[in-house]
N, C-alpha and C positions, 0 to 999 in steps of 0.2 A: 504494500500500500504506500502511495506517495501523496504528499501534501503540497499544494501550491497556494501561495498567498495572493489573493485577488486585490485587496486593498489592505492597508495596515489594520491588523486585528481580525481580518476576515479571511478564512482559509477554505480551500476546497479539496476534497479527498478524491483520489483515483485508486480504486481497489486494485490489488495485485492479483497474480494468477492463483496464489495460495494464501488464504487469509486465516489467521488464528482467531480464536474467540476474542482476544483483546483487540485485534484489528476490527472485528465486526462491531464490538462495543464502541470503539472510537468512531467508526463510520456512522453508527446510529446516533451518537452524540452530535456529530457534525450535522446530520440531517435535522435533528431536533433544534439545534442552534440556528440553522438556516431558516427553518419554519418560523421560529420566534421573531426573527428580524425581517421577515419577508413582507409583512403587511397584509398577507392573504388571510381573510377571515377563517378561523379554525373550523367553523361549522361546515365550510364548503369542502372539507376534505372528503366527506361522504357524498354530499349532494351534487357538487359540481365536478363531475368526472366524465371522461369520454364514455365510460360504460353507462352513465345515467342520461346521456344526451337523448332528447326526445325529438325525433325528426318532424319538422314542420316545413321544410324547404324541399319542393319537388326537384330542385336541381342539385340536391346534396351529393348525388353520385359523382358529380363533376369535381367536387372539392374534398369529399370526406377522406379519401386516401392521402391527400396533402396534409390535412389536419393530423391524422393518425401517425403520419411519418415525420411530423415537425418536432423531432426529438434531438437531444444534444449530439448524438452519434450519427445523425442522418441528414440534418438540414443542409441544403445547398444555398438557399437564400436567407440571409440573416434577418430580414425584415418581413413581418407578416401583418397585414392590415385586414381587420374584420369590419366590413362596412355594411350597414343595414339599418332599417327603422327600429325604433324601440321595441323590445320584447322578442326579438328574433333569435336570441341566444348568444350574442357576441361575448358578453361577459362570462357566461357559462363556459364557452369553449376556451377563452383566454385563461380562466382560472384552472380549468381541467389540465391544460398544458403546463401551467405553473406547477401544479402538484406533480405531474410526471417528471418535470425537471428537478424539483426538490427531492423526490424519492430516488433520483439518480445521483444525489450528492452535490447538486449544483446550487449556487446562490441565486435567489430570485428576489426581485423587489416589485411589489404591486402597489400602484397608486391610482386612484381616481385623479384625473389631471388637476381638477380644482383643489383637491386635497394636497397634491404635491406642491402646488404654488403657495398654498397657505402654509405648509410646513417650511418652505424656504423663507417666506416672510417672517414667520414666527421665530425660526432659528436665527435669523439675522438680528431681529429685535432683541432676542434674549441674550445673545452673547457675541454679537457681531459676526465676523467672518468664520468663527470656529464651527458652530453648529451648521451654518449655511454651507460651508465648504465640505463638511462630512457628508451631508445629504447629496450634494452634487457629485462627490467622488463615488459614492456607492451606486447612485443612479447611472453613472457613466461606466462603471467597471464590474458590476455584478454580472453573473453568467447570463441572466435573462431579466430584462426590464419589461414590465407590462404597464402600459399607460391606457387607462380605461376612460372612455367617453371624451376623447379628444375633440375639441370644438365646442364643448359645453361651457368652458371657462370664459370669464369676462376677458375679452380680447383687449389687451393694452400693449404698448410697446415693450414694457418690462416683461410681461408674461410671455410674449412671443420670443423675446430675446433669451429667456431662461430655457424654454422648450427647445429652441433652435440649438442652443449651446449643448444640451444633453444629447439630442437626437443626432446632431452633426458629428459629435464625438463618437457615438456608437456606429454611425455610418462609416466614418473614416477608418475605424478599427475593426469593422465587420463584426460587431458584437450584437447578438440576437436581441430583437425588440418586437414585441407584439403591441399593436395599437388597435383599439376599438373606437368606432365613431358612428354617430347617426348621420353624419354629413358626407356628401360626395367629396372625393379628394380635391376637386377644384374649388371647394368652399373652404378648405383649410389654408393656413398660411403657405405662400408659394414655395418657400425653401423646404418646409416640412413635407408638403405634397410631393415635391420633386424627389425627395429621398425615398418616400414610401412607394412611389411608382416603380422604383428599381427593384423592389422586393416582390413578394407574393401578395396578391390582392384577392380577397374572397368576399363576394357580395352575398349576404344572407337575405333570403326572401321568405315569404310565408306569413301566416297569421301570427299576431303577437301572442306569445304564450301567456303573458299576464292577463291580457284581455280575454282570451279563451278560458282561462282559469276562473276569472270573475264571472263570466257568463254561465259556466257550469255551476258555480256556487249559487248564483241567483236562481237558476232553474231548480236546483235541489231545495232551496228555501221556499219555493212556491207551495201554497196549500194544495 
């Protein structure tokens, strides 16, 4: 088993051919530590998996194999954009892939884009460059970054600059990134859109799962 430092204090494990029980314990500790700092809601470890995906997109056969193969040892394009209207399962798929990466010993960081920008503002206000730069460094260097609901944030020059700084770094260093958005790519900031176009783009279609679930609930409640 070998260890590689991703950023100061954050390590990633690569299992060897023959592992002892101690190696397995260390590997499990590494995974648990990565989960703790990933930002992924713990309850989604069961609910948001590739195995729990409910198909509502008639075109899924065109992209399902791409999703299932978008794993650390197999990806050819480091950027994946999941585009579609609300409720079509973009976040489900992004988190499902996040769990797959975590369970392979990789470091993952998940943020709703508005939450990331708020964390950067709060980090700077709290202790100046220190907290701010740590968040930026992890977002740039973790094995997989997931930015959920890109385009929902309040668009300001500062916000666009921060997102561009992180995404451009990952683009230049070919570090995997998953983005979800309700907006078409041409509605996103031009530099971000250009970067995403060079990766894999999947358009999710079909009925909103949340709307369908509410409708079924309403039907059940009728006398």
